[in-house]
N, C-alpha and C positions, 0 to 999 in steps of 0.2 A: 634368480628366482623365476620359476615358470609362470606363465600367464594364469594357469588354472589355480596354482597354489596361491598367488596374489589375490585372485578373485575370492577364494575360500576365506582368506584372512580378512579381507575387507568385508565380506558377507557376515562374518562373526560379529562384527561391531555394528550391524545395522539393526534398526528397530523396523519390523514388519508393520504395515499399515493396520493390521487387525489387532495389534497389542491393546490399544485403548478400548476396543469393543469387548475383548475378553476380559480385561480388568473390570470394566463396568458391569458386565454380566455377572462376573464373580460376586461383586458388591451387591448386586440386586439379589442374588440367590442367598448370600450370607445374611442380608437384612431380612429376608423372607423365612429364615430358619431352615434353609436347604444346604447344609454344609457340605454334602458330597457333591452337589452340582457346583457349588462355589469352588471346591478344591479342584474339580476338573477344569473350570474356567481359569483359575489362577495358574494352574500348570500350563495351560495353553498360552496364557499371557507370557509366562517365562520362556516358553518355546519361541515366542515372537520377539522377546527382549531378554536376553540372558542376564542383563545388568539391572533389571527392574527391582529396586529395593522395596517399593510399596507393594508390589505383587508378592514378594517373599514375606513381607510383614503379615499381610492378610492371609496368605497360605498357611503360615504358622498359626494364625488364630484358629482357622477351621480345623487344622490338623489336632490342635490342642482340644478343641470342642469334640472331636472325634475320638478323643482318648489316645491319640497317637503321639504322645509326648516326646519320645525320642526323635521322631521325624520333625515335630515342631521346632525342637531345639536346634536341630541340625539346620533347618530352614532359616531360623532367626540368625544363627551363627553365620551362615553364608551371607545373609544380608549386612550384618555388622562388618563382614570382611570387605564388602563394597562401600559401605558408609558407616565408619566407626562411631560417629556421634549420633546416630539416629536414635532419638529419645524413646519413641514407643517400643522399638526393638529391644533397647537396653531395659526398659521397665518390664517388658514381657519376659525376658530372661531372668531378671531379678525375681519376679513373682513366681516363675516356674521353679527356680532353684529353692525358694521358700516353700512352696507347696510340696516339693519332693523330699524336704528334710535336709537339703543341702544349705544350712543356714550360713555358714561361713561364706560360701560363694554368693549368697543373696546379700549379706552384709556388704561384701566387697563391691557388688554390682550397684546397690543402692548408694553407697558412699561415692562411687564414680559418678552417678547422676547428680547427686547433690553437690559435688564439687563444681559442676557447671551451672546447676540450677538449684541454688541453695534453699529457695522458698518453695520447691515443689512439694506440695502437701502429701500427695499419694506416696512419694519416694520417702518422705520423712516417716510417714506411718508404716511403710513396708520395712524400713530400716528398724524402727522401734519394735515391730512385731517379730522380726527375725532375731533381733538381739534378745528380746524376751524369750523366744523358743530356744535360744542357745544358752539360756541360763544367766543372762546379763541382768541383774536386778536393777541396774541404773535406768533401764528402759522404762520401768513403771513411772518414773518421774516425768518422762516425756509424754505419756499417753493422754493425760488430761488436757493439755494444750492442743495436741493434735486432734483429739476427738471433738473439741470445740471448733476447730478450723475446717473439718472435713464433714461433708455430708456422707455418712457412712454407707447408706444403702446396703448393699450385699456384704459390706466389709464386717458387719457385726459377727457373722458366722466365722470369718477368718480371725477375728479378735478372740472369739470363744475357743477356737481350736488352739491359737497360740497361748492363751491362758491355761488351757487344759494340759498342754504339752510343757508348760514352763516348770521348772523345779519349784516345789513348794516354798512359799515365802509369805507366810500369814501377815507379817507386819507390812510388807511392801503392798500386798494385795488389799489389805484393810485400808491403808491410806489411799490407794488408788481408788477404790470403790467409794469412799467418802467424798473424794474429789469429784467423781463422776456423778454422784447423787446431787451434790450442790450444782453442778452444771445443768443437770437434767430437770431439776425441780422448778416449778413455776415460781416467779418472783413473789416474795412475801411468804413463802412456805417456811413456817417456824420450825418445823421438824428438820428441814434441810439446813436452816441456819444454825440450829442448836447442835448439830453433830459436827465435831471437829476431830 
């Protein structure tokens, strides 16, 4: 092997000193709502360290935010190739599959996460929503428990979309709505207690 080739190979495995600076700048831009600036910084971080899984995860986030879903998926998949058990990347890919309507892929991804982290509430909810969207009526039974365990925040909209996309099931939906009503009603509310 020639000396120049050996230098190129060893250089490919090095992390340049500016990696941390680019990653930190990217995060600052991302937090400040400047996804294009963040994208540029994360790409520069990857130029400084081709094996940086965290930079790939964050780059995928800003690409998704910019509506570049295919690039985000490819970036996250390349991160998983380097670190197959990276939880946030797994969850991002599962959520992306769910949003794109690839419910079978989402279900498989969420089950993979839950095999390692069985109490991960966001993964449990994601699995239930994906199952619901794919027509699995048994998912209705899991929703009341999950909604009580999770601060929904922005996931209410996701739940509404999943319910709208689910095949009609008046009995399951009625049962689920009653359970939700009981959970959300203030203690001592006779109306909530009386409905079964």
